[in-house]
C-alpha atoms as one frame of an Amber mdcrd trajectory, in Angstrom:
protein
-139.034 146.510 -20.469-140.235 143.833 -22.404-137.878 145.430 -25.201-135.197
 145.129 -23.354-135.637 141.370 -22.368-135.841 140.789 -25.771-133.025 142.371
 -27.180-130.608 141.096 -23.965-132.520 137.683 -25.046-131.314 138.110 -28.311
-127.850 139.126 -27.225-127.504 136.216 -25.289-128.304 133.678 -28.207-125.991
 135.392 -30.398-123.115 135.200 -27.717-124.330 131.462 -27.278-123.805 130.817
 -31.221-120.454 132.618 -31.108-119.475 130.665 -28.519-120.181 127.354 -29.421
-118.624 128.257 -33.048-115.452 129.043 -30.948-115.606 125.798 -29.137-115.876
 124.314 -32.141-113.122 126.221 -33.635-110.729 125.447 -30.500-111.624 121.724
 -30.642-110.839 121.405 -34.310-107.713 123.455 -33.548-106.834 120.543 -30.483
-106.967 117.817 -32.889-104.803 119.644 -35.550-102.263 119.911 -32.745-102.480
 116.414 -31.204-101.924 115.603 -35.061 -99.394 118.045 -35.394 -97.616 116.899
 -32.046 -97.820 112.825 -33.853 -96.318 113.828 -36.520 -93.540 115.533 -35.217
 -93.242 112.506 -32.842 -92.866 110.506 -35.999 -90.830 112.441 -38.084 -87.966
 112.546 -35.470 -88.308 108.691 -35.132 -87.590 108.586 -39.172 -84.899 111.343
 -39.388 -83.026 109.102 -36.671 -83.233 106.231 -38.146 -82.321 107.666 -41.685
 -79.282 109.665 -40.331 -77.876 106.332 -37.635 -77.747 104.210 -40.365 -74.979
 105.621 -42.251 -73.306 106.654 -38.997 -73.869 102.646 -38.480 -71.463 101.944
 -41.109 -68.874 104.566 -40.410 -68.453 103.382 -37.034 -67.936  99.896 -37.936
 -65.434 100.527 -40.963 -63.731 103.032 -38.631 -62.928 100.268 -35.999 -62.228
  97.722 -38.599 -59.096 100.550 -39.513 -58.215 101.033 -36.143 -57.405  97.221
 -35.953 -54.589  97.808 -38.830 -51.087  98.794 -38.219 -51.457 102.947 -38.399
 -48.809 105.348 -38.260 -49.375 108.123 -36.219 -50.973 110.640 -38.574 -53.663
 107.839 -39.683 -54.126 107.123 -36.533 -55.075 110.468 -35.742 -57.272 110.720
 -38.624 -59.429 107.436 -37.703 -59.393 108.694 -33.806 -61.003 112.623 -34.984
 -63.558 110.494 -37.215 -64.616 108.348 -34.666 -64.848 110.759 -32.023 -67.019
 112.997 -34.279 -69.630 110.499 -35.675 -69.705 109.983 -31.231 -70.593 113.590
 -31.219 -72.628 113.264 -33.997 -74.682 110.642 -32.340 -74.855 112.635 -29.280
 -76.546 115.853 -31.480 -79.056 113.215 -33.026 -80.295 111.999 -28.850 -80.639
 116.098 -28.171 -83.168 116.572 -31.506 -85.187 113.740 -30.346 -85.514 115.585
 -26.820 -85.997 119.199 -28.722 -89.791 118.476 -27.979 -89.166 118.067 -24.141
 -86.678 121.106 -24.586 -89.497 122.996 -25.804 -91.581 122.355 -22.419 -89.165
 122.709 -20.398 -89.456 119.042 -19.362 -85.765 118.336 -20.568 -84.253 116.486
 -17.333 -80.184 116.480 -16.885 -78.093 113.638 -16.065 -75.419 113.812 -13.207
 -72.397 112.560 -13.513 -68.387 113.190 -13.435 -67.208 115.638 -15.855 -63.291
 116.206 -16.475 -63.871 120.092 -17.800 -60.438 119.853 -18.717 -60.466 117.070
 -20.736 -63.831 117.876 -22.057 -62.790 121.242 -23.750 -59.368 119.561 -25.297
 -61.944 117.031 -27.371 -64.324 119.600 -28.556 -61.317 121.315 -29.779 -60.084
 118.410 -31.553 -63.226 117.566 -33.388 -64.071 121.424 -34.301 -60.275 121.937
 -35.233 -59.915 119.040 -37.667 -63.792 120.100 -39.322 -63.538 123.904 -39.779
 -60.319 124.937 -40.109 -58.843 125.128 -43.613 -55.563 126.441 -45.161 -57.021
 129.911 -45.706 -57.225 130.158 -41.952 -54.996 131.601 -39.702 -56.590 131.192
 -36.121 -54.785 130.056 -33.504 -57.578 128.015 -30.794 -56.432 128.553 -26.955
 -58.263 126.860 -24.157 -57.588 128.183 -20.907 -58.853 126.526 -17.872 -57.611
 128.324 -14.655 -56.053 125.985 -11.958 -58.682 126.908  -8.985 -61.160 125.088
 -11.241 -61.759 121.484  -9.601 -60.588 118.309 -12.503 -63.432 116.625 -11.749
 -67.340 118.281 -10.909 -70.736 116.619 -11.078 -72.825 117.224 -14.108 -74.112
 116.569 -17.260 -71.197 115.880 -19.537 -73.656 115.373 -22.982 -75.126 118.917
 -22.548 -72.014 121.105 -21.523 -70.022 119.239 -24.843 -73.438 120.551 -27.018
 -72.671 124.067 -25.501 -69.472 124.463 -26.207 -69.610 122.655 -29.382 -72.215
 125.094 -30.641 -70.441 128.380 -29.055 -66.958 127.401 -29.990 -67.972 126.200
 -33.578 -69.546 129.661 -34.761 -66.248 131.070 -33.307 -64.362 129.091 -35.617
 -66.648 129.541 -38.320 -66.733 133.669 -38.783 -63.044 134.145 -38.175 -60.939
 133.907 -40.604 -57.456 135.428 -38.749 -56.682 135.673 -35.386 -57.493 133.798
 -31.984 -60.560 131.976 -30.642 -60.027 131.675 -26.681 -62.111 129.591 -24.118
 -61.507 130.811 -20.358 -62.895 129.060 -17.898 -63.153 130.273 -14.340 -64.203
 129.424 -10.387 -66.585 132.131 -10.495 -67.807 130.830  -6.895 -68.698 128.239
  -4.670 -71.468 127.787  -2.136 -72.594 125.137  -0.396 -70.468 122.614  -2.241
 -72.020 123.787  -5.909 -69.069 125.597  -7.762 -70.075 128.274 -10.078 -68.126
 128.177 -13.166 -67.996 130.928 -15.891 -67.414 130.016 -19.515 -65.739 132.778
 -21.773 -65.941 131.977 -25.383 -63.730 134.945 -27.371 -62.612 135.375 -30.798
 -61.680 138.172 -33.313 -64.412 137.575 -36.129 -66.243 139.155 -38.058 -68.338
 140.200 -35.147 -72.545 141.069 -34.627 -73.662 144.609 -35.054 -75.292 145.936
 -31.996 -79.130 146.337 -33.614 -78.755 142.283 -34.313 -77.605 140.949 -30.992
 -81.371 141.063 -29.677 -82.079 138.143 -32.198 -79.346 136.110 -31.505 -81.060
 134.051 -29.492 -84.546 133.406 -31.466 -85.527 130.403 -33.256 -84.322 130.412
 -37.318 -83.167 133.492 -37.164 -79.286 134.174 -37.937 -77.537 137.798 -38.634
 -78.477 138.532 -42.001 -79.122 136.164 -45.259 -76.158 136.455 -46.599 -74.695
 135.018 -43.553 -77.023 132.590 -43.812 -76.093 130.946 -47.553 -72.561 131.886
 -46.949 -71.814 129.852 -43.408 -75.290 127.819 -43.272 -77.005 127.022 -40.026
 -80.700 126.581 -38.965 -80.185 129.488 -36.589 -81.449 126.868 -33.599 -77.854
 126.431 -31.762 -78.022 129.602 -29.546 -81.714 129.137 -29.013 -81.120 125.382
 -27.269 -77.816 126.483 -26.146 -79.810 129.168 -23.842 -82.118 126.662 -22.878
 -79.808 124.550 -21.640 -77.662 126.997 -19.680 -80.777 128.396 -18.039 -81.634
 124.709 -17.246 -78.787 124.741 -15.286 -79.387 127.470 -13.395 -77.346 129.738
 -15.239 -77.558 132.661 -18.080 -75.727 133.801 -21.332 -75.220 136.992 -22.214
 -72.755 138.453 -25.353 -70.413 141.479 -26.534 -69.706 141.963 -30.385 -68.618
 144.078 -32.042 -68.549 144.324 -35.540 -65.643 143.799 -37.453 -63.908 143.085
 -34.026 -65.228 140.062 -32.855 -67.402 138.266 -30.036 -67.834 137.525 -26.454
 -70.252 134.622 -25.370 -69.879 134.367 -21.874 -72.236 131.756 -19.689 -72.278
 130.402 -15.875 -73.530 127.200 -15.017 -74.108 125.603 -11.680 -72.481 122.428
 -11.096 -71.726 120.447  -7.842 -68.099 118.912  -6.383 -66.971 115.608  -6.914
 -65.779 113.009  -4.271 -63.193 112.417  -6.983 -60.197 113.233  -5.866 -57.872
 115.265  -8.539 -55.130 113.465  -9.618 -51.809 115.985 -10.385 -49.886 114.495
 -13.175 -45.940 113.256 -11.768 -43.429 116.248 -13.116 -41.215 115.400 -15.934
 -38.053 116.617 -15.360 -36.933 117.715 -19.174 -35.556 120.815 -21.216 -38.035
 121.537 -24.478 -37.097 123.203 -27.256 -39.935 124.746 -29.042 -40.369 126.344
 -32.273 -43.613 128.451 -31.672 -44.157 131.374 -33.601 -48.037 132.569 -31.893
 -47.373 134.604 -29.005 -50.720 133.652 -27.528 -49.878 129.745 -28.350 -46.773
 130.256 -26.728 -48.266 131.414 -23.520 -50.516 128.306 -23.853 -47.841 125.748
 -24.004 -45.494 127.862 -21.083 -48.490 127.797 -18.317 -48.796 123.545 -18.692
 -44.804 122.978 -18.995 -43.924 125.192 -15.973 -46.695 123.298 -14.216 -45.170
 119.628 -15.286 -41.465 120.741 -14.598 -40.787 121.149 -17.695 -38.210 124.087
 -19.002 -39.862 125.174 -21.884 -37.111 127.192 -24.685 -39.069 129.049 -26.766
 -37.779 130.038 -30.090 -39.887 131.895 -32.721 -37.971 131.523 -36.171 -36.566
 128.444 -37.430 -33.216 130.625 -37.918 -33.788 131.305 -34.256 -34.199 127.069
 -33.392 -30.700 126.145 -35.596 -28.697 128.540 -33.538 -30.043 127.962 -30.242
 -29.478 123.552 -31.077 -25.909 124.515 -31.955 -24.708 127.019 -28.994 -26.333
 124.576 -26.560 -23.828 124.071 -23.393 -22.618 120.699 -22.848 -24.551 120.902
 -19.354 -28.315 122.183 -21.119 -29.095 119.012 -22.636 -31.975 119.473 -24.977
 -34.367 116.555 -24.642 -36.746 117.086 -27.019 -37.852 119.457 -29.700 -42.132
 120.660 -29.917 -42.075 121.928 -33.667 -45.089 123.938 -34.857 -45.722 123.111
 -38.422 -48.262 124.924 -40.622 -50.284 124.203 -43.877 -47.663 126.323 -46.464
 -45.466 123.954 -48.543 -42.672 126.110 -47.799 -42.651 125.448 -44.117 -42.994
 121.998 -44.859 -39.851 121.394 -46.352 -38.451 123.580 -43.673 -39.764 121.875
 -41.000 -38.636 118.390 -43.137 -34.766 119.892 -42.867 -34.907 121.157 -39.186
 -36.794 117.458 -38.193 -33.525 115.505 -39.694 -31.325 117.849 -38.683 -32.551
 117.168 -35.117 -32.886 113.706 -35.137 -29.803 112.584 -37.359 -27.314 115.117
 -36.393 -28.383 115.676 -32.881 -30.138 112.848 -31.427 -32.712 114.607 -30.350
 -36.531 113.273 -30.598 -39.284 115.386 -32.412 -42.977 116.102 -31.815 -44.711
 117.785 -34.598 -47.679 120.288 -33.364 -50.364 121.533 -36.406 -53.554 122.430
 -37.243 -53.847 120.717 -40.794 -52.994 116.990 -39.853 -53.873 116.721 -44.121
 -50.716 118.679 -45.180 -48.081 116.452 -43.221 -49.865 113.525 -44.425 -48.720
 113.928 -47.968 -45.430 113.835 -46.459 -44.690 110.374 -45.273 -40.885 111.296
 -44.883 -41.600 114.090 -42.146 -44.019 112.097 -40.179 -41.422 109.153 -40.048
 -39.082 111.583 -38.656 -41.347 112.701 -35.686 -41.828 110.685 -32.720 -45.357
 111.958 -32.572 -47.827 114.118 -34.666 -50.154 115.846 -32.233 -53.303 118.455
 -33.360 -53.454 121.981 -32.274 -54.851 123.399 -29.447 -52.610 120.307 -28.096
 -54.711 118.431 -25.516 -52.434 118.075 -22.489 -53.101 114.516 -22.030 -51.728
 114.029 -25.176 -48.880 115.835 -24.649 -47.813 114.794 -21.914 -48.589 111.001
 -23.087 -46.135 112.215 -25.760 -43.560 113.786 -23.124 -43.321 110.875 -20.946
 -42.943 108.161 -24.142 -39.852 109.794 -24.910 -37.555 107.842 -22.749 -39.393
 104.896 -23.753 -38.235 102.446 -26.553 -40.793 102.392 -29.905 -42.755  99.583
 -29.624 -44.867  97.725 -32.452 -48.176  98.169 -31.885 -50.071  95.664 -31.547
 -53.156  94.938 -33.384 -55.806  95.423 -31.401 -58.406  92.186 -31.955 -61.706
  90.822 -30.293 -60.584  87.599 -27.963 -62.539  84.613 -29.224 -63.103  82.375
 -26.457 -65.796  80.287 -28.410 -64.593  78.907 -31.710 -67.867  79.518 -33.929
 -66.753  77.196 -36.831 -69.911  75.717 -38.927 -71.847  78.405 -36.986 -74.487
  80.440 -39.644 -75.826  83.720 -39.303 -78.128  85.265 -41.656 -77.836  89.036
 -41.806 -80.886  90.916 -43.022 -80.891  94.369 -44.314 -82.177  96.556 -47.530
 -78.728  98.889 -47.093 -75.617  97.176 -48.690 -73.045  98.727 -46.751 -74.871
  98.058 -43.807 -74.469  94.297 -44.878 -71.010  94.686 -46.083 -70.005  95.746
 -42.547 -71.907  92.685 -40.538 -70.087  90.337 -42.958 -66.555  91.882 -42.499
 -66.901  91.646 -38.782 -68.150  87.542 -38.720 -66.504  86.449 -41.508 -63.052
  86.790 -40.032 -64.713  84.686 -36.787 -65.196  81.561 -38.810 -68.730  82.319
 -39.038 -70.798  81.403 -41.869 -72.614  84.869 -43.225 -75.446  85.121 -45.727
 -77.309  88.299 -46.326 -80.441  89.340 -47.216 -81.854  92.706 -49.038 -85.386
  92.404 -48.000 -88.136  90.796 -45.553 -88.851  88.231 -48.407 -85.106  87.401
 -49.388 -85.412  86.538 -46.043 -87.842  84.241 -45.596 -87.064  82.715 -48.529
 -83.636  81.435 -47.477 -85.095  80.710 -43.872 -87.224  78.170 -45.814 -84.441
  76.739 -47.947 -81.618  76.711 -45.016 -81.427  76.285 -41.497 -79.797  79.346
 -39.455 -78.249  79.265 -35.335 -79.188  83.378 -35.363 -80.879  85.785 -37.639
 -79.725  89.650 -37.662 -82.556  91.627 -38.668 -82.995  95.072 -39.603 -86.800
  96.897 -38.588 -87.406  99.534 -41.446 -87.157  98.270 -45.000 -89.304  98.394
 -48.089 -92.465  96.093 -48.580 -91.921  94.244 -45.568 -90.693  95.605 -42.592
 -88.393  93.553 -39.338 -91.206  93.017 -37.493 -93.502  91.659 -39.940 -90.632
  89.591 -41.563 -90.517  88.436 -37.916 -93.836  87.880 -37.375 -93.953  85.009
 -40.369 -90.564  83.455 -39.578 -92.182  82.570 -36.385 -94.911  81.400 -38.392
 -92.327  78.993 -40.346 -91.533  75.251 -38.319 -87.779  76.213 -39.207 -87.326
  79.498 -37.422 -89.979  79.040 -34.734 -87.241  79.642 -32.072 -84.025  80.543
 -33.975 -82.722  83.813 -32.174 -83.983  86.415 -33.924 -81.840  89.914 -33.147
 -82.942  93.215 -34.052 -80.626  95.625 -35.397 -82.088  99.183 -35.246 -81.879
 102.383 -35.950 -84.725 103.561 -33.878 -84.631 105.112 -30.888 -87.717 105.455
 -28.974 -88.882 103.313 -26.075 -92.349 102.432 -27.298 -90.649 101.399 -30.756
 -88.371  99.285 -28.642 -91.243  97.466 -27.027 -92.864  97.136 -29.981 -89.816
  95.515 -31.611 -89.776  92.586 -28.751 -93.624  91.987 -28.819 -93.299  91.185
 -32.772 -91.284  88.026 -31.333 -87.850  89.302 -31.253 -85.092  87.953 -28.844
 -83.367  91.033 -28.390 -82.415  94.407 -30.083 -79.152  96.668 -30.765 -79.495
 100.558 -31.527 -77.575 101.275 -34.340 -74.518 101.988 -34.578 -73.314  98.467
 -33.422 -70.011  97.898 -32.763 -68.282  94.353 -33.370 -67.467  93.588 -29.888
 -71.368  93.642 -28.705 -72.190  91.759 -31.847 -69.916  88.952 -31.031 -71.072
  89.331 -27.408 -74.665  88.929 -28.461 -73.883  86.130 -30.774 -72.340  84.334
 -27.801 -74.997  84.739 -25.614 -77.669  83.267 -27.862 -75.896  80.631 -29.652
 -73.056  79.416 -26.985 -72.697  78.883 -23.225 -72.632  82.262 -21.643 -72.827
  83.270 -18.377 -76.391  84.370 -19.232 -77.075  81.067 -19.778 -77.061  79.853
 -16.328 -79.243  82.257 -15.248 -81.887  81.096 -18.140 -81.495  77.581 -17.053
 -82.596  78.947 -13.675 -85.463  80.302 -15.076 -86.348  77.271 -16.721 -86.375
  74.769 -13.954 -89.429  73.759 -13.026 -91.246  75.060 -15.915 -89.339  73.387
 -18.874 -86.910  70.094 -18.538 -85.029  69.824 -21.864 -83.847  65.860 -21.035
 -87.014  64.978 -20.303 -88.745  66.052 -23.855 -86.088  64.582 -25.660 -85.520
  61.162 -23.673 -89.420  61.030 -24.761 -88.859  61.085 -28.428 -85.337  59.018
 -28.049 -83.185  62.501 -28.263 -84.660  63.175 -31.859 -84.471  67.328 -31.455
 -86.812  68.435 -34.510 -89.433  66.016 -33.175 -89.409  67.175 -29.538 -89.180
  71.073 -30.760 -91.991  70.233 -32.854 -94.091  69.092 -29.713 -93.304  71.739
 -27.742 -93.749  74.360 -30.294 -97.350  72.376 -30.752 -98.409  72.668 -27.241
 -96.983  76.078 -27.042 -98.552  77.926 -29.981-102.134  76.164 -28.467-101.798
  77.782 -24.862-103.209  81.257 -25.743-106.776  80.097 -27.406-106.513  77.253
 -25.053-106.271  80.150 -22.051-109.169  82.116 -23.395-111.328  78.946 -23.946
-110.823  77.775 -20.092-111.491  81.802 -18.727-114.667  81.508 -21.220-115.570
  77.733 -19.693-115.337  79.131 -16.087-117.388  82.433 -16.424-119.799  80.904
 -18.587-120.348  77.844 -15.869-119.952  75.072 -18.628-118.516  72.527 -16.455
-118.140  69.680 -18.816-116.951  71.758 -21.719-113.739  73.209 -19.041-113.087
  69.178 -18.118-112.459  68.900 -21.919-109.852  71.596 -22.258-108.094  70.636
 -19.180-107.992  67.030 -19.957-106.647  68.218 -23.889-103.574  69.787 -22.106
-103.179  67.715 -19.669-102.487  64.689 -21.843-100.335  67.155 -24.190 -98.159
  68.619 -21.535 -96.718  64.708 -20.395 -95.264  64.671 -23.912 -93.562  67.968
 -23.888 -91.366  68.380 -20.959 -93.128  71.047 -19.242 -93.458  69.591 -15.258
 -95.315  72.468 -13.941 -97.886  72.833 -16.537 -98.185  69.192 -16.341 -98.868
  68.882 -12.385-101.028  72.021 -12.134-102.873  70.524 -15.312-103.551  67.027
 -12.939-104.646  69.202  -9.903-107.451  71.466 -11.485-108.441  68.317 -13.668
-108.925  66.055 -10.295-110.832  69.218  -8.508-113.278  69.694 -11.258-114.475
  66.051 -11.809-114.597  65.441  -7.898-115.674  69.275  -6.502-117.135  70.577
  -9.742-116.462  74.251  -9.936-116.756  74.291  -5.526-113.788  76.539  -4.389
-111.855  75.970  -8.083-111.033  79.589  -8.562-107.096  79.463  -6.849-106.234
  76.293  -8.466-107.601  77.457 -11.862-105.334  80.625 -11.387-102.206  78.104
 -10.456-102.608  76.271 -13.637-103.213  79.524 -15.807-100.140  80.893 -14.111
 -98.148  77.863 -15.358 -99.307  78.347 -18.990 -97.918  82.081 -18.332 -94.950
  80.399 -17.045 -94.351  78.480 -20.373 -95.347  81.349 -22.727 -92.678  83.397
 -20.709 -89.359  80.827 -20.949 -90.409  80.140 -24.800 -87.963  82.368 -26.334
 -85.012  81.145 -23.392 -84.845  77.285 -24.149 -81.645  76.833 -25.946 -82.100
  73.151 -28.348 -79.508  71.328 -28.922 -78.014  71.708 -33.075 -79.073  68.978
 -34.858
């Protein structure tokens, strides 16, 4: 028995040692996991910054181009660039949320969604990006009539799902079609379930590879990865998003025949009433060789009371024009144009014949807008150029504008109700393109713009010149924007100069850190011109928000009194206030220390010092409460002083809070 007990004791000791060892290993692994999560968060933040910075320039220059006089084709290009950039920004937001998706903590937004327009937008963007002259693919969106126009759901997540599935279908299809079918599967308790199918005639997927489709970082084979690119994360995220919406996704595919990805999502009914488009009673002659696309156009055109007359060849179309009866008026020709040079030449001849000989307007439809752009004479003959697959909204707009006289497009410009003459703004950024963009935005508004390529350059410029406002980038080499701001706040020329962050950082914790560094506000890149002008107006001139600021200053700071004390000399008044404000934090700590230590004489000295200084700085509330506290301490000592002391501390905090709201007059 003794031997058994000793053996059991030895076994327990060994088990305890083993458990301690495993516990230590688990502790180390836990620390490594925490560090890994921290590094991943930091990586996502840096990646967001690096991607948003060039996107800021892309969107900015796109908006500048939109102000120019553009023909239909050029405007189509610019709008597509803008849509694509905005789509990329949404994807960046999804990447930043990827850790939430993994943890199952992704929260869905609930807003109104127009499924038809959303699918149209996705096709417009993807067709411009993925289709080439080597592909002959019909893109056909089909939304059943019973599907409500407006629903409640997460538009960005639905767009992401469709972008991934339709993008894959276009990428892996060289000939044939890509079709999206949306049907209303069921409706229970105000929650409709949509069945969405993305069907293609592409290369297909072998049956033994279907199970690996929804696994992270996996694709069908390595040659596919080299040829088509991709990370293998798209379908994983898509599956999790669909499941988050209470649905499921499945796929049928046959190698060499095509694929059918279908998924169901649960949405909610919207209170917004559907607004059916008014009927257009017209006869439209249409040249469209594709049978599938003819069916798509016919279904929509007949729903708005248009009589479509289809022709499958150009010869057929010409004969139809020549043989039209007098009572049958053709209101327009809808002409499908391929990317072949021969077809473009024939289309040009037909457009000339229709517009000049027959006096019938012509609308072009194309999947390759670049080809038409190479033939400006064809563009001039067309009333409009529509990108396939034709958006119902854009087609309706083109058809309703046929009866209107062509109007010269006006150049969009930002209304400038406040003169900016004489305003000096400093832009700080290590990216030359971003600096040029800010200059292009502000210079036409009569704003004098100075550029600094680093934090040190900004400090040097501010030491020599006074600026009305500073635009500050955050991530810069050697000295970042927050460190630069802290140093600028120490300089008398820039203590109160409004500093606005133009940052690509998107995490809330970083935004709070930006404000804590001394900046007045921040704009997240990409920034648009109108928002930038609005911020400059807000911080440099009278603005509705300034009225609110004046109310916030009421009783805490009196600008007129501050200036009257020094005969309206702004620099002196500002310096005196800054000296007081700079000392308040340290003085507050001294007051709390002396109060806790019951050092009455020292406490009276500090309060008396602040009481005297506040009288010359236009701070009526601080002066009043300093007087109350000083009198109480001298007459009653520390007895029942807590409430009076708290009121004084609160008055100090108020001055510190409104410091950045004070708008000193221009010198």
